[in-house]
N, C-alpha and C positions, 0 to 999 in steps of 0.2 A: 471509687469511680473507675470504670474500665479505661485503660489507656488507649487513646486513639493512635492508630498506626501512622507514623510520619515518614513515609517513604522518601520524601524529598530531603530530609535532614542530612543523611550521609552522602546522598547524591550531590547536594549542594557543597558539602565539604570536599568531595572528590573533584568537582569542577573548579573550586577555588584553591585546591591543593592545601586545604586546611586539615592537616593530619594530627593536630595536637588534641587527641581525645584520650584522656588518661583514665585507666580502669580503676573502679572503686574496689577497695579492699574486700568488701562484703561479697562482691561478684567473683573475685578471685578465690576466696575461701569456699564459696558455694560450689564452684566447679572442681577445684583441686581435691576436695575430699573424696572424689571418686577414683583418684589415680595414685593414691599414696603408696601402693605396693610397687610402683615403677621406679622409685627414686633412691632406694638403698644403694649406697656406694657409687652414686652417679655424680657427674659434674653438670650442673644446670647453668645455662647461659640465657640471661635476659638481655638481649643485645639492642633493645630499643628503650633502655631504661637508665635514668640517672639515679644511682643508688641513694642519693641524698633526698630524693622525693618520690621514688617509684614504689607503688604498693606491691608490685610483683617482687621486688627485692625485699621489701619489708616482710611479706608473707614467708618467703623461703628462709630468710635469716631467722625469723622468730620460730620457725618450725624445723630448723636445721637438724637438730638432734633427733627429733621425733621421726623425721623422714629418713634419717641415716645418710644424709648427703655427704659426699666427699669434698665438694667445693661448689661455691656459688660465684658466678661472674656476672656483673652488671655493667653494661656499656651504653654510652649515649652519643648521639650525633649533635654537632654544633654547626649551625650555618655559618659559613665564613665569607660569604659574598659581601662586597662593599659596593655602594652606589652613591648617588648624589645626596641621598637622604641619610645614609648610614656610613660614615667614614671612619668609625672607630674600629680598631683591631678587636676581633672577637676571640675568645679562648678556643682552643682546640677541643675536639671530642675527647672523652675520657672513659676510664673504666675503674672498677673496684673489685678486688677479689676477696671473698669471705670464706674462711675455712673453719669457723667456729671456735678459734682459739681465743685466749684472754685478750690478746692485742687487737683482735678484730672487733670493730664496733658495728652494731646494727644500724646506728645512725652515724655514718662516717663524717669526719671533719674534712676540711679542704686539704689538709696535709696528707690524708689517707688516699686521696684520689690520684690515679696515675693518668697522665695526659698522653694522648696519641700525638704523633707528628702531624697527622691530618685531622679531618673533621669527624672521624669515627663512623662514617656511613657504613651500613651493614655490608656493602659491596666492596669496601676498601680492603687492601691487602692486610692491614693491621687487624681489622675486625675479623676477617676470614681466618687468620691465624688463631684467634681465640675460639672461633667456631670449631675448628679442627680439634681443639682440646676438649670440647664439650660432648656430652651424651644426649642431653635433652634441652630443647629450646622452648621457653615458655615466655610469651610476651604479647603485646598489642602492637603489631607492626603498622607502618603507614598504609592506610587503606588504599591510597592511590597507587601504591607499589606492591599490592598484595600478590599478584601473579608472579612477579619477579622474585619476591621474597620467598615464596613457597618453592619456586623452582630451584633456588639456591640450597634450601634445606634438603630437597630430594637429591640434588647433585652430590651433596656431601653425606648422604645417607644418615640423616639425623632424625631422631624422634622429636616430635613437636606437639605443642598445644597452643593454639593461637586464637585470638579474637579477630573476626572479620565481618564485613557486610554480608548479609544473607544473599545478596546478588552474586557473591563469589561462586555460589553453586552453579550459576549459569555460564561461568567462564569455561571455555572448552578445556583449558589446561587443568583446572580444578575438577571439573566433572569427570575427566578421564581418570584422574587419581581415584575418585570415588567409585567409578564403574569397575575399575580394576582392583578394587579392595586394597588400595594403598593409602587411603585416607578416608575419614568418615566424620560425621558430625558428632560433637561432644554432647554433654548432658543438657546444658541450658541453651535456650534459643528464644529470641523475641522478648517476651515479657520476663523471661528468666534472667535477663541481663538488665539490671535496674537503671543504668544510665552512666554517663561519662562526665568526668571533670574536664572543663575546658578553661583556657586562659581568660584573663580579665577582659581582653579586647574582643573576644568572640561575642557575636550577637546571641542573645538568649531567645532563639526561635523554637517554636513547637509548643503544644498545649501543656506539656509536663516539664517545661524548663523551670528551674527553681534555684534558689540559693540554699545550700544545706547548713546544718548547725555549725559547721566549721568555717562558713563564709565562702565556700567554693561554689562556682557556677556549675550547675548540672543540667545536661540535656539528655532526654530519654528517647532516642529515635525508634526503639522497638523493632528494629530490623537488623539485628546482629546475631552472630552464631559463634560457637567454638568449633574450630576445625582441628583434627588431631589424627595421629596414627598410633596412639596409645590405646591398648585394649581395655575394655570394661565389660563386665558381665551383662550390663544393661543392653548393649547393642546386639546381644544374642537372644534377647527375649522376643518371642513370637508376637506379631500383631494379631490380636484376637479378631477373627473373621466371623461375623454373624449374619451377613447378607448372602442371598442366593441369586445367581444369574438366571438359571432356568426357571421360568415362570414369572420373571420380572425383566424380560429382555428390553422393554420400552424404556426402562430407567438407565440403560447402558447403550446408548447409540453407537453405531460403528463409524469409524473414520472413512472419509472419502478416499484418502490416499495411503491407507495402511490397513492391513488385516488385523484390526484390534478394536477393542471397545473403550469408550471414554468413562472414566470414574472421577466424579467431581470431588469426592472427599476420601481421605485415606480410610476412614472408618467404614466406608461403603464398598471396599474391595470385596468382591464375591468369593466365597470359599469353594465354589464348584466350577470355576472357569479355568480351562486348561490353556487358553490362548493368550495373546498379547493384550495388555491393558495399559492405558495412559492414565497416570496418576499425577496429582499436584506435586510441585517440587518440595513442599513441606513433608512429603512422604519420607524423605531422606532422614528426617529426625528420628523416625521409628524403624528405619530400614534394618532388617535382620538378614545378613547375607546367607544364612543357613536356610531361610524361608523363601527368599525371592532372588531372582536374577535381574540385573539391570541390563536392558537391551540397547537403548539409545535415548537421546534427548531431543525432544521437540519436533524433529523432522519426520516426514513420511517417506514413502518409497521414491517420490519424485524430488526429494530433498527440499521440499517446501514445507511450511509450518503445517502441522496436523490440522485437518479441517473436518467439520461436520456440516453437511448441506451447504458447503461453500463458505462457512464461517469458521474462524479459528478461535478455539477456547483459549484460556490462559495456558501458559507454557506447561507441557506435560512431559513426564518421564515414562518411557515405555518399559514395562516390566513383565516378568512371567513368574508364576508360582512354581517354585522348584518341587515342592512336596506333591502337588497334583501331577506334575510332569513325571515324577519318579513313579507314582502310583499307576499312572497311565501306561508307562513303559513296562512295568511289572505285570500289569493285567494283560497287556498285548502279548508279552512273552508267554504268559500262562495259557492264554487262549491259543496261541500258535502251537504250544507244546501239546495241548489237548487235541488239537486238530491233527497233529503229526501222529500221536498215539492212536487216535481213532483210525487214521488211514492205514497204519501198520497192521492194526488188528483186522481191518477189512481185507488185507492181503493174506491173512492167515499165518502171520509170523508170530511165534510165541515169545514170551518174555525173555528167555535165555538167548534166543537168536537176536532179539532187539538189543540187549546189552552188548552182545558180541559185535554187532554191526556198528554200535556207537563208539567202540574203542578205536 
């Protein structure tokens, strides 16, 4: 049965600040198999993960030797607020360092865990010190703090692979990174991420909410993505273009407030159009920076949403085909060159004189 898209699931979590969505091992394994060449000799930091329960830690610890890791650090946050209903002292945040030696346990005991002086928040001084030691950050950060989380990784110039809400594409800070080729979408998106483990007290909302074989509550929002700055060969694969603009102009209406055409589906991008095109945000999952250039997001020349006959379609990303643009420039140069040669010949200048004149 096809999964119904539940766009409200993670929006609801964001509103309620319910950030306890734990990634399933199978989803981690499915994505990480595409990046194995990046990890040799590296320190991996999973800074939103309790090593005692985290599937991210479990994956890297189990594959430590195969990946050739230097070190694995897993750190977690612990809420330390007290109120009228919770007056007990809570434990501090903590971390665990795994180096693949005999003493290191894939399933650490309580005595293996090192406690922070504070809560272990990724923004804390203690957590940042561990971040500075790391090469690659791989985790499922709090969705409500996604902008701030990514900004920190950029500030400290870290490689990363993160799970986030697909709406993160529309954040101006994240879109800017994608536009400038400093971040891009990973391999799996939407249905490619099978669901998240949530705590016992979470409501099981959504058509695909379930209890798995281990007794864990699972919800499948179907609106998540992987965001990364780790290269894969897949992102340099061309989108196959089979449609034509010329002869089918009515299928590609022009915008009222921008000199470009609207394309409703990525697969319908025309192969013969040299101008600007507005495509769905899901285009970014197949975006090849060698093939296309991203111009801007959503707005026309008047900085209002792109519109057609006064109506706004779904959010669009304005792009241009680099290949056609390059071909057009080359043909223009060739045409100009031919025109110059013809003009020179009409003036009665021979080839030797022409070469001399060009020096």
